N, C-alpha and C positions, 0 to 999 in steps of 0.2 A: 247158401250153395257156397258157402269157402271149401276150397279143393274141389269140386265138383270138377273134372275134363267137361268144356262142351264144345261144340261142333258146332259148321253153319249147314244150314239146309240144306243151300243151292248155289249158283252159282251168283255174286263174285264170295264165294262163302270162305273157307280153309282154315277157320281160326285152331288155334291148340297143337299143330302139327304133328295129330293121329294122336296125340299123348298123352301123358299126364302132364301137364301144363303146373298146377302145385305143388306136383314133385318134382316138376326143374326149378321150380322159384325156393319153392323151399332148401335144393340142395347147394344151386347155383347164386343165390342172392336173401341167402337168410339175412340179410342187412336190411330186407324190405319189409320186414315184419312191423307191420302198423303203419307205412307210411304209403301213401298211395303218391308215386312216381310219375306226371306229365310233362315232363318237359325234356323229351327226348329228343327232336329238332334244336335243341340247346347244343345237349352232350348225350348220347346213351350210356348204359352205365355195363360196368365189366362185370362177368361171371367170374366166381372164386376158379373154377376150373381151368383157367385161362392163367392168372397169376400163378396157379401152382402148378402150372406146368413151363411157364416161364422161369419161374425161380428157380426149377428143378434146373433147365438148360442151365442158366449160369453159374449151379453149383457144380455141375457135370464138367463144365468146357471151360477152357481157357479162352479168352476171346481177345487178342490186342487190334492195335490200329491200323485199320487195313493200306495206309499207305506203308506202313512196313512188309517189309519180305520173309519174315521168320515163320514158323510153321502158325503158332497161334494166331497170327495177322494173316495171313493164308485161309486161313480156317474163317476169319471173321467175313472176308472178302467172296469166298467162296457161295458164304452163307447169303451174306448181302444179295449176291447176283442170283440165289433160287430165290430169294424173297422178291424181285423183281420179276422172274419170272412168273411167280404166284399172284401176281398183281395182276398183270398183262392176261394169264389165265381166267383169275375173276372175271374181268371185264371182255372177254369173248374176243382175245386177239391174240398176238406173239412178239418177237421184239422186230421180226422184220417189218412192223407197222408200224409201231410204237415205243417210243423210248422212254422210262420211267425215270424222273428228276426228283430225287428226294426233295422234300422244302421240310418248313417248319411247319407248315401248315396250309391251308387253301390262299387264304390273303398274300402269303409270301406266296406264293405260285403266278400270282396273276399280277405282282407286281413286277415279279421275273419277265412276264410276255410284256407287262407295257415297256420294259427296259429294252427289251430282246428283239421283238417286234419289227421288223423291218420298214419302220414309216417313210412316207413321202413327205418334207415340210413343205409348208407353203411356200411361195415364191420361186418354185425351183420350172424347169423347163417342162417336167409333163403334168400332168395333174395333179394335186397332191390327195394325202391319203386321209381318211375318213375314222373316226373310235365312232362307235356307233352303239348303244347298250339301252338295252329294255329295262323304262322305269320301273317296273319291280326287279329290281337286281336288289344284290346286299351293297353294304355302304362299301366294301373293299373290293366291288366292280364299278362303282361310280368312281372312288377315289382314284381308279386308275387314268382318268382324267387329266390331273394335277400333274402327272408325268408328259402327259401326250400335250398338252398345255405346253413344258419348257421345249416340247419340239419343233413345236410351232403345227402342232396339229389341230384341229376340228375336233371338238367332240359332240355327238349328235343324239339324246334322246329317243327310244320313240316308245311310246305308249303300247301297251298289247293290242287294243283294238285297230288298231294302225296296222300292225302287220296281219291279225286275224282278218279281218275285213276286206281288204285290199292286194291284190295280185299284181305289182308290181315287175314287169319283165321288164328285164335290161336286154337292149335291141344287143342283135349278136356283132353288130362294133363294135358296140363303146364295150366288149366282153373281151374284147382282143385288145383292148387297152390294158399293161402289166401294171399300173400302178396298186398295193395292193392296201385294203380296207380290213378292217376286224370289226366282227358284230357280233356281239357278246349275251347271251339270256341265261336265264336259269332252265336248268331242267324240271327245277319245281320250286315255286316258291317258296319263302323259308316264313312267307307271311302268313300266307292263306293255304297252302298246298295244292296249290295248282301247278299241271304238271302240263307244260306247252309243247305241243307237238315235236319230236323228237327229227320228222320227216322235216322241220324246215333245214335242217342242216344241209341236206342236200340237195335242197330247193335254193337254197343262198349259195351256196357252191356251186351251183350250175346255170346263176342266172333268173331260173324261174321264178324268183322272189327275192326283193330288194328293200332293205329295212330304208334304204333312200335312192332315189334313181342319181346315180353317182358313175362315171364310168371307170372298169379299173376292174381287177380279182377281189373278192370277196373271201375271205375269211372266216371262220368261227369259233369260238370261246364257248363252250357247253359249262356254264358253273353248275356243275354234278354234286356239291359238295352233300345239299338237303337230298337229292333225290336216291342219293346210293345207300345212304342208310336203310332203307327200307327197300330200295326196288335194284329188279338187277338192270345192268346195262350191257347192250352188246354194242360193242365199238366194231365189231365186225363188220354191223351190219349198217351204224349209224355212226360215219366215219370225221367225226369233228378235227380239230386240227388243234384244238386245246381244251385240256379236260383238267381244271386242279380240283384237289381233294384233300378233307381233312379225315385221317382216319380213326380219333377217335371217336367221330359221326356213327361210324359203323361198329366200333368194338367196346369203345367206350375207355382202351388203354392201349394204345401208349398218348400223352397229349402231345402238345406241341410235336408233331408231325403230319407233314401231308406228303404230296408228289403232283408234280405235274405230269402227265401224259403227255409227250408232242409227238403228232403225229409227221412219221420219218419224211413225209413230202415236201414238210416246209421246214425240216429242220437246219438244212443247208442256207438260209436265209435268214436266221435270225443272228445275232449282231450280238456285241458283249464287249463290254468296255473293262471292266473290271477284272482282274484273277485273283484269287488266291491257293491256297495252298492246295497242291493234288492237282490243281486243272491245267500245269504248264507243261509242256513234255521239254520247252526249254526258252530261257531268257536271258539277260543279261542287266545286270544292276550299273553300268557305266553307260550303256546306251538303250536306245528307244528299240529292241529287239525282246518279242514277244512270240511265243510258237505254242497254240493247246494240243491238248488231248486229243486226239484223235477220234474218243467216244465221246459223244453228246453227252449222256450222263454226267460222266467226269469232268466235260469241258464246265458245265455250270454247276454243277455243286462246290461251292468254293468253301476250303477247311474238310474237316475231316466229319463226316454226314454222323451222325446220332442213330454210332451201330446198334447198341445195345436196344436201342427203343427199335429197329429197324427188325433186328430180329425176332422182337415180342407179336411182330406183326404174323408170322408165322403161326406162332398157336393158336392168334387169333383168328385168320382163318380157318385153322382144324378145325377150332373149339365151336366157331358159328357155324359150319357143316355139320360137326356131330350135335347139334342141340338144336336146329332147326329144319337139315334138311336144305338146306339152299335161300338165295334173296326172293328167287319167286315164291316160296312159302312165307317168308317171311311177309312180303309184299300182301300175298292175301291174307294171311292172320291181323295184320295192325290195318285194313283197312275194313275190315268187318268191324273191327271194335270200333274206327271213327265212324264208319256208316251205320252201324247201331246208333252210336250217342248222339249224331248228326242227326238223327229221324226224332228220338226220344226229346232234343234237346229243341228244335224247333218246332214242336207244339206244343212243348207249355206255355200255358195260356191264363191270364190269372181272370178272374170271374168277370172283370167287364169286358172281355176277347184282348186285352191288350196283350202282345207278347212277352214271357219272362226275358227273352234272350233276343237282340241282333246280332245273329253269324253275317263274318264278312266272309264272302265266296263267292265265284266265279262259275259251279256245277252244282250238282243236285245229290250228289255224294254216292252217284247210282254205278262209277266206272271208275274199278281201280286204274286202270291209264288215261284217267286225265284227273285223278284227284288223292293226293295222300293222303296219311292219316296224322292229319293236322288241321283242328277245328278253331280258327280264330274269331271271338265274339264281343261283345259287352253287356251286362246286366243293365236291363229295365227297369222303371219302376213302374206303378199301375198307371202312373201318368205318360209313359213313352221316356220317359227324361233316364240318363243313361245316370250309370253308378259309377262311378271313379274306379278304375284298376286297381289302385294300391289299396280302396277300401275290401274290394274280393277278394285282394291275394292276402290282405291280414284274414280275414274269413277263413279262407282256405286253409293257411295255414296253423288255425286251429283247430283245425281239423285234421293237421297232417296230410294236406295235398300242399304238393309241390309243381307248382304253373309259372307259368312266363309274361311277366306285364310289360307295357308300355309300345313302342313302333318296333322292336326287335332287327333294329339295323334295318330297315329297309324303309325309309323314307315314303319312298316312291308308292309304296303299294298301301301304305298307312294313309298317305295325304289322298288319293284314289278311293279306297273303301270308304273315308269316313269323311271325306269329304274338305279336308283340311285344305285350304290354298296357299300360295307360296306367302302372299301379306301371311295369311297365320303364323306361319311357320318363325316370319321375323318378329311377328308381334309377341309373340310365344316368349321365342330368346330374350326380347326385354321386359317382359314380366317376369323373367328369371328360371324360364324352363328350359332347361334341356335334356338329351339323351341320356335316358336309365336313372333319371329321379322320378319321385313319385307326385309331383305336382298333374292329376289326374285330371282335372277340371280345370278350364279357363275360361271367364266369362258364357258359364254355363255349356259348353263345348268339350266335348273328349280329346285328349291331346293322344290317346293311344288304345289298348284294347287290351285282350287276356287272349293268351294262346295255350291250348292243351294239345299236345302229341303225346302218340303212342309208338313206342317201339319193341323190337320183337320177341321182351319178354313180358309185356302190359296182359295183364287177363281181363277176363272178363268182370272180373271184382272193383277193377280199378276205373271200369268204366260208371259201373255202378254204384262205386262210392263218390264217384263225382257229382253223379245225377240227384242221390241223396243229397249232395251239400247243397247245392242248386234251389231243392226243392225244398230243403230244411231250412235255409238262411232268406227265403220268400215267402213263407208258410207262419200262420202264427196259429197256435192252439187255441186260441178265444179271439171269436168275432167282437166280440163286447172289446178287447182289451186296446188301451188307447195310450200312445205312447207320446212323449211330451208334444212332438213337433208334426207329427203322422198319424196318418190313420191308418189302421191294419186290414189287410185286403186277403183272403185265404186264394192259392192258386188252382186250377183247373187244368185239365189235361185234353187234349182231343185225341180220339182214337188212331192208334199210326195203322194202316192198314197191312196187312201182312203181304208183301211182294215178295216172296218167297228168299227173300234176303236174310232174313232175321236168323235167333239161334233154335236150332228144334224144341227150347223148350220155352217158345218168344211165351206161350198165355203166362207165366209167370215172373215175363220180364215187361210187361206193360207198364207207363209210368203210372198210374193207378195203382195197379193190382199189387206190384212188384215195391214201389217207393209208398209204402204203407201209413196209414195217419199214426197207427202202433210206432212204427218206426220213425215218424215226424215226434213223436212224442217224444224218444228216447233222445233227440237233437235239436233241441231247443230251435226256435228261429227267429228271425226279425224283420222288419219289412221298413224301408228307412227310403229317405225325401232326398231330392235336389242338390248335392255340396257344392258348397264355394269350396273353390280349391284353397288349399293348403301349399304356404311355400315352403321349397325344399331347405333342405339344412343348407345347400350352396348357397342361399338367399337371405340366408338370415340376418346376413350382416347387414342388407338395406332396405329390410321390412320392419325391422323389430320394430314396436309402438314407439312412432315418434312423438315426444312428450311436447305439449302445447307450456309455451313460457311464459303463458298468462294463468295456465290455470292454478287453483287454491286447494288445500286441504279438505275436504269434506265428508261431513257424518249423517246420520238420518237425523229428523227432524226430531224425532221422540227420544233423542238423547242418549238411545243405546249403545253403549261405545263398541267396536269391533276390537276383539282381542286374540293375541295370541292363544291356546289353547293345550298343542302340541307341541314340541320340538325333536327333530327324529336326525341323525350322522347316521351315516354308512360308510365306517373308517373302509370296509373293504367292496366294492363296486359288486355288487348284484347281491352280497349277503344280507344277512340280517341287520334289523336297524337298531341303533342305540339311541332310547331314549334319554333325553336330560330334561330337568325343569330350566338351567339354565347354562350358555355356553360361549367359550372367545368366539369371536367372528373376526377373520384376518381378510386379507386382499381377495383372497381365492375363497370365501365361503365361510362355514362353520369349520373351526380348525379339525383337521385329519379327516374330512367329508371325504370322503372316496380319495383317499392318500394310496391305495395300495389294490392290486388287482391280482388274478386267479388266470394264469393262461395256460395254455396246453403244451404239450413237447415242441410244437411248432411256435411259441412264441405269441399265440394267436389270443387274444382275451376271451373270455367262457363267464356267460352270462345266464343268467336263470332259463334264458329260452335253450341254452342247449344242453343246460346243467340242473333242473327245478330244485336239486338237492342243496343249492348253494346256501338258498333263503335257510335252510337247517342249521348253516356255520354261524354262528355267537358272538361277533367280536365286541368286545366293548373297551373305553381308553379311561388309563388312569393316570391322571394331569400326576398327582403326586408321587408316584413311583415312578412316573415316566415310563410305560409299557401300556403294549394293547395287548391285553388278554383273549385268546382266541376258545373257543367252549364249541362239543357236537357233543349229542347225546353219544357212547357207546365210545367214546374218543378222549383218553388225556389229555387235560387243558396246555395249554403252553402260551408263551407269549413273547410279543417281538417288542423291541426298543423303540420307543419313539427317537430315539436321539438319532437323526438323520447320517445316512454312512456315506461318508465325504471320502475314504479314505483310497489308497491306491489299491485296496483289495476287493475292494467295490467291483461286481460287475455291469459295465453300463450296456446297455441294449435300446435300441427305438422301439417301440410300442405303437400300435394305433387302435385310436378311440372312436369308434366312427370314421369319419374323415380329416381328425385330426391327428398327428403325429406327435407321439410324446417323446422322452427320454427317462428310463426309469433303469432302477437295477436289480436285480437279484437279490432275494430274503432270505436264502442258503438250503443248505440240505434239510435240514431238520424240517421246519416250513414245510418244503417240495414234498418230503415224503409224507408230513400231518394231513394235508391235502388229496394227494394219491390215494392214502388210504382209506379216504374219507370216500372221495368222490371213484374209485376203484377206476380209475387213469392216470396215467401218468401227468401229473402237472406241476407249477409253482407257483410260487406270492412274490411278484415282483411291487416294488415302490417306485412314486414317482419323484426321479429327482430336484433337489432341491434347487439348483441352479437353474432348472430346464424345465421353468415352468411353461404350462401350455398357454398360448396367448393367443388371441386373435383382436385384431384392429374391426371398430366399429364407423362406417364408412356412412356418408349420405343423412346422419342424424344429425337433427338439434339438440338444444340442451346442454345439461353440464357433463354429459359422457361425451362429448365431440371430440374425437379426437385424439380420446384417450387407448390406453393399450390395456384389454380383459385378462385378468389371469384367470385360467380353468386349472383344476384339477380333476380327475380321470371321471371327469360328467362326461354325459354327452352333448347337453346343447347350451346348458346354462348353469351358474353358479349356485341357485339356490328354485328347487320348488315347492310352491305352495297349494294349500288346494283349500278349500273351503267347507264348511263342516253341514252346512246347511244345501251344497249343491252333492256331498255324499247323501244327507237324506233324502233328498230329490228323486237321487239314484237307488237311491234302499226300497223307497217305494217302490219304482218300476220290477226289479228285480224281484223283488220278493210278494211279487206277482206271478212269476213264471216258475220258483223254486217249492219244491216240500215244505225246505227248511229255510227259513229266510236263513242271510246272513247278519252276523250281529255288526253292530256300528264300529268295532275294535278293528273286526276282522278286515272288513271296505276301507278302513282308513289304512291300514297297515298296507292292503293291496298296490295303495297309488304309490307308496313309497314317497311321499311329500318331505322336507326338509323342515319348511312350516306349514302348521295347521290351525286355522282361523274361523273366528265364529262371526259370521257375515250372516245380517238378518235375510238376505236374500239370494237364494241359489244363483250360482253362475254368476253373481255382478261381479266378479272377480276379473270379470273378461271384457270390463269397462274401463277397466284402471289404466290408468299410464302410467305412475308412481305410487308407491307409499313410503308413508314413513315409520318406525318404530323405533322412539327414544331417539337418541342421536345419529341411527342410521335411515339412512336412503336408500332406496333401490328402485330399480327402474325396471316394469314390468316389457320384458322383452316377447310376449308372444303365447299363444298357449298350448298346452306339453298334447300333444297327438299320439295318444295311447296305441301299444304293441298289447302282442298276447302275453306279458309277465302278468297284467293284470288278473289274469285266470288263473294264475299260480296263488295258494292257498298260504302263506305266508308263515304261518304253524305248522305246514303239515307235507309242502310239497307237491299235493295232488291239484291237479290242474280243472278246471271248469271251464268251457266254453260261455256257459250263460254270464258271465261278466261283462265281458267285449262284446256279442253281441244285442245285450239289452244297454250295454251303452251307445252302441252305434244307431240304436231305433229311437233312443232317447233322444238321442242331438242328432237327428236327421239326418242323418247318415253318414256323421261326423265320428270321430272316436276323440275328439277334443275332452282333455278334465285337467284343472288344474293350469296355472302360469307359472311360467318360469321368471324368477326375479336373478339384475343382475346390480352388481354395489354400485351407487352411484360415488365413488371415491373423491368426487374434489368436494362433496356434499358432507362427507362421513369421516368421522375419527376412528382410526383402528390403532392398537385393536378396544373393540370394545363386545359388548357380552349380551346377548340377546336371552330374553327370560319369558316362560309362560307367563301369563297375564299380563303383558303389556299391551299399553295399546295400539293399533293400529290406525294411520289417517291416511286414505287414500287419496288421489289426485285423480279424476276422471278424465277422459280421453276429451271432452268435450269438454268446451269454458262453461262450467254449467257451475257455480255455487250454492253450495248446501249448506245449511246453518254449521256453524266449529261451536265443537264443545267449548263450554269454559274451562277455564282453566284450572276447576277442583274438581273435572271430570277425566283430568286427563294423569295417565299412572305413566311415572316414571321406568323406562326399562330395564334398568338395572345393572 
C-alpha cells in the first residue's frame, strides 16, 4: 500500500490533505525513508522546502542587529515586526488585543509570567494571590511555584476531575475583590492528548468557574505548546491572558525559539525588575533611574532577540500553509491516524482474552475537539503484567520506530494514569530512579509508559508499521516454541466495528487481514515475561555487586576447570575486534582497549547504532612497532602511532561517552580523511588523553574496591565485558529454532563484543558471581550487561537481523541481559600483568556458599 494516498470516509476524516501524501513525503522528507517517526509531540520535523526558502533568504539579504539604525538593521526590525503580525494572524487575533514577546521557548515564557505577574503576597492588607495549576501540567508549569514561593504566594494543584465535575461559582461580592490570581492549564495534555475545554478560559475569568473559592480576579495562562502543534487556536474567541508556545513543535525548525502571547488588557499590570539591552528608553549608571521602552515586546525582550531564527518563522508559516492548507486540515489528518491506531490497538487480545496493551486515555478517540493525536500506553504480557517501557523502546528501535518513553515531563498525569502515589515517587527516587532514565519497573510496577504521537506529515503507513511491530513482537510463529523462562501465546484481535471513521479501504486495514501471518513471518516476534527492573547507569555506583568478605573461590565438584577461551580488544570503539591469545592488562583494562573512537563533524561519538559499517573497520595493535594498523576492504592501510601525543600541537577537546565526559585529542587529517571516505560522511578519529583518564568513584561498596577511583577508557560502563560459551550455546538453541539458517557460534560470540570469553559448565552462572580471579588478576563483577540493538549487527557484514535481540528478550524472560561487567580490583592485583587464553577462572559466588576448591595440580598459571 506504500505510496497510495488514502482518505477518510467520513467525519472525523480528513486524512491526506486531499492529495498525494506519499509524494509530499518523498519531496519534503526524504530522510524519513525507512524510519517511522512517532514522537511529534516531542518535536515535529521540518520540511526541506522550509530550509531551502530560509537559506535562500539569508543568501539574498543582509540582516543586521535590529537595535542598530542602519539599512540592514532596519530590514531586520521590519521583518521581525512582520513576523509578529503573522503569528497573531495565525492565532486569529491582532496587535490591538495581543502582544508577541519572543523567548527561548515555552519554558522561558512560563518563567517570565511567574516573575512578572502582579502577585499579592501573604501578609499584605488585602487577600493574597494564589497560583493554581492543573495537575496534568508540564514540569515547566509546575516549576513556576518555585518563583511564587519566593514571593510568598501559595500554589495550589487542581485535579482535572475537580474542575470538570464541579461548578464553583464565585459570589458577585467576591468578584469585586481586585487581588489577582493565576490559573494555568494545558489546552492539550502532552501525556495523553486529552484536550481540556477552552471554554474554561471565559468561565474562570468571569467567575462562573473557580479553581478554588478565593475572592479576587482570576487570570488564565493557557499552556498551548502541545495543542498548537496540530490544532488551530482562535484567540479572538478564546481570550486567555497568557499563551506560551514553542515554534519547533509547529514547524520543526527553528529550535530554541518560543513566544509569550500576552493579552494587552493585563500588560500594564506586569512588573519587571531586570532590564537588559534594548529594553530601556533611558537609565543612569550612577543613580537608581530606569525608564522602560513603551513597547510591551521591547520592554520584556532582554538583549538582542534571535532575529535570524525569527525570520525563519515566516518561511515556516508559508510552507506549512502551502503543504497542508492550514491547521484545521492538520487537526483532521492527525486525528484520523490516531483514531484508527487507537481502535486497532485497543482491540488486540491474546488467545486467553487478555489485552495486549493498556491505554492511558480520558477519551474514546471519537472527537478531535477533545482528543489530540497522542496515544499513551504500556504493553502487557498474557498475564496482564506490564512490559517495561525501555524494553519496548529497544524493540521499537530494531524496527526503526522512534517513540517516546518515561513520564514525558508530566509527573501529575503519570501518577494519575499509572496509579503512582506520592510515596511511590519518593521510594522510586531512593531506589535510584530519576526522570529520563531507563528504570521502567520497580517492585513489579511501571514507572512510566510509551507514547506515540502523529504529525502533519505522518502517514497511514506509519500507523500500520507501528501496529505490525506490536503484533510481531507479541506473536510467535510456532505454538510449540518454548523460551527459556516463559511460554509463547498467539495474539488474536476482535473485529473493529466500522463506525464511518475508518479509511475507504478499511477492509484491507482490519487487524486480522492487514497484519497477516505471512507478514508476521517476515518479522519474527517474542513473547516475554515480567522483568525485574534494571539499574540505570546513574545508579551503577551504588548497586554494583557488593562482595561478601567471607566468600571463597569456588569451582564445580566434577573438577572441570573454568578457563578463558578467547580474548578480544577493541582499540577503536565500535569497530571490529582484535583477537589475541595473550595481552597486557593495565589499570584501565586490556592495554589499548577502546582508546580511540570515531566522531562526527560535531564531535559526537559514532557507534554501530548510527554507522553499522564501523564493524568493517579492522584495527590491530603491533606492540613491537608501536603502531595501530587500520584496514578495511577497498581502502589503503593506514597506521597510527601508539605513542601518546602530549605535545602542544595536539588539539584537546572534550567528548562524551554515555554519561562520562572525557578529554581527547584529534589524530590528524590523514585518519580523518580515511574514515570520512570509508563511511561516506565527515568524521574524525580521536584518542583519549593520557593524563585525563575517565574515572568514576564507587560509593557504598564493601570489600577491596571501597574508596578507590576506577579508571576507564572510552567504554560505556566498565573496564571489561565477560561472556560464557555455555550461555551462548543456550541462546543459539533458541535462535536456531527461529531462523532458517542458524548462526554460527563464532558469529554469535563476535556479536556480543566481549573482552573475555570463558567456558563455564552452566549457562548464565556468571551472573551469580561476585568476583573472579585469573592468575594474579582479580576482578569484581559489577553487574549484568543490558544489551542494545548492536547485537543484531553481523560483525562480518554489517547487516542487521532483528531476531537476535528479540530472541534474547524472549529467552531471558523479557530481560536483554547477556554477559557481565568486570572491574579491576587494583588493591588485589599486580599491574602490569598478562591475560592469557587457557588461564583458569576462579569465581566467588555472591552467596557464602563454598564449593570444592581445585587442587594445585589443576590450576593453570595466567601467564
